[in-house]
Short mmCIF file of the C-alpha atoms (twelve columns), coordinates in Angstrom:
data_MODEL
# 
_entry.id   MODEL 
# 
loop_
_atom_site.group_PDB 
_atom_site.id 
_atom_site.type_symbol 
_atom_site.label_atom_id 
_atom_site.label_alt_id 
_atom_site.label_comp_id 
_atom_site.label_asym_id 
_atom_site.label_seq_id 
_atom_site.Cartn_x 
_atom_site.Cartn_y 
_atom_site.Cartn_z 
_atom_site.pdbx_PDB_model_num 
ATOM 1  C CA . MET A 1  184.849 30.561 60.784 1 
ATOM 2  C CA . LYS A 2  187.999 31.279 58.615 1 
ATOM 3  C CA . ARG A 3  187.563 33.829 55.809 1 
ATOM 4  C CA . PRO A 4  188.588 32.668 52.412 1 
ATOM 5  C CA . VAL A 5  191.698 34.083 50.991 1 
ATOM 6  C CA . ILE A 6  192.466 35.899 47.706 1 
ATOM 7  C CA . ILE A 7  196.244 35.651 46.736 1 
ATOM 8  C CA . CYS A 8  197.998 38.122 44.540 1 
ATOM 9  C CA . VAL A 9  201.362 37.214 43.085 1 
ATOM 10 C CA . ASP A 10 203.578 39.784 41.313 1 
ATOM 11 C CA . ASP A 11 207.267 40.554 41.479 1 
ATOM 12 C CA . GLU A 12 206.511 44.397 41.494 1 
ATOM 13 C CA . GLN A 13 205.659 45.768 45.027 1 
ATOM 14 C CA . ILE A 14 203.770 48.649 43.753 1 
ATOM 15 C CA . ILE A 15 201.325 46.333 41.904 1 
ATOM 16 C CA . LEU A 16 200.799 44.146 44.953 1 
ATOM 17 C CA . GLN A 17 199.959 47.213 47.181 1 
ATOM 18 C CA . SER A 18 197.467 48.537 44.482 1 
ATOM 19 C CA . MET A 19 195.764 45.067 44.074 1 
ATOM 20 C CA . ARG A 20 195.510 44.650 47.904 1 
ATOM 21 C CA . LEU A 21 194.004 48.071 48.291 1 
ATOM 22 C CA . GLU A 22 191.547 47.537 45.610 1 
ATOM 23 C CA . LEU A 23 190.320 44.139 46.637 1 
ATOM 24 C CA . LEU A 24 189.955 45.336 50.176 1 
ATOM 25 C CA . GLU A 25 187.965 48.044 49.071 1 
ATOM 26 C CA . ALA A 26 185.812 45.966 46.825 1 
ATOM 27 C CA . PHE A 27 185.316 43.046 49.204 1 
ATOM 28 C CA . GLY A 28 185.822 44.532 52.695 1 
ATOM 29 C CA . ASP A 29 185.890 41.887 55.318 1 
ATOM 30 C CA . ASP A 30 184.404 39.083 53.232 1 
ATOM 31 C CA . TYR A 31 187.858 38.035 52.155 1 
ATOM 32 C CA . MET A 32 191.384 38.232 53.415 1 
ATOM 33 C CA . VAL A 33 193.983 39.259 50.796 1 
ATOM 34 C CA . GLU A 34 197.562 37.766 50.764 1 
ATOM 35 C CA . VAL A 35 200.334 38.853 48.477 1 
ATOM 36 C CA . SER A 36 203.444 37.139 47.226 1 
ATOM 37 C CA . GLU A 37 206.520 38.547 45.481 1 
ATOM 38 C CA . SER A 38 207.398 35.213 43.923 1 
ATOM 39 C CA . GLY A 39 205.962 32.259 42.503 1 
ATOM 40 C CA . LYS A 40 207.709 29.925 44.839 1 
ATOM 41 C CA . ASP A 41 206.574 31.799 47.851 1 
ATOM 42 C CA . ALA A 42 202.967 31.777 46.597 1 
ATOM 43 C CA . LEU A 43 203.005 27.919 46.215 1 
ATOM 44 C CA . LEU A 44 204.346 27.681 49.768 1 
ATOM 45 C CA . LEU A 45 201.520 29.930 50.969 1 
ATOM 46 C CA . ILE A 46 198.894 27.895 49.044 1 
ATOM 47 C CA . GLU A 47 200.259 24.675 50.589 1 
ATOM 48 C CA . GLU A 48 199.973 26.320 54.183 1 
ATOM 49 C CA . LEU A 49 196.362 27.586 53.487 1 
ATOM 50 C CA . LEU A 50 195.060 24.408 52.136 1 
ATOM 51 C CA . GLU A 51 196.619 22.549 55.191 1 
ATOM 52 C CA . GLU A 52 194.595 24.827 57.412 1 
ATOM 53 C CA . ASN A 53 191.532 24.053 55.414 1 
ATOM 54 C CA . ILE A 54 191.174 27.734 54.170 1 
ATOM 55 C CA . GLU A 55 189.357 28.226 50.968 1 
ATOM 56 C CA . ILE A 56 191.421 30.043 48.287 1 
ATOM 57 C CA . PRO A 57 188.632 31.169 45.632 1 
ATOM 58 C CA . LEU A 58 190.940 33.267 43.627 1 
ATOM 59 C CA . VAL A 59 194.712 33.598 42.770 1 
ATOM 60 C CA . ILE A 60 195.784 36.629 40.669 1 
ATOM 61 C CA . ALA A 61 199.137 36.272 39.302 1 
ATOM 62 C CA . ASP A 62 201.674 37.953 36.949 1 
ATOM 63 C CA . TYR A 63 202.007 36.070 33.700 1 
ATOM 64 C CA . LEU A 64 205.775 36.256 33.793 1 
ATOM 65 C CA . LEU A 65 207.408 35.542 37.055 1 
ATOM 66 C CA . PRO A 66 211.156 35.196 37.072 1 
ATOM 67 C CA . ASP A 67 211.273 32.130 39.412 1 
ATOM 68 C CA . VAL A 68 208.763 30.091 37.781 1 
ATOM 69 C CA . GLN A 69 209.375 28.348 34.518 1 
# 
């Protein structure tokens, strides 16, 4: 069975690394954690995951992303 995926979106790499570590520590192997440095890439990732019927229970996104208006 495919594990659900939590997606983190931020344009700052250090924040993405920190979120990934915290989420993996909190949830262990219950969830996969994917990161994206841009809103456009995150939307493509979401589309791919949904096509594969992978559940996305949570998306954590920076409020201000330069490439999303």
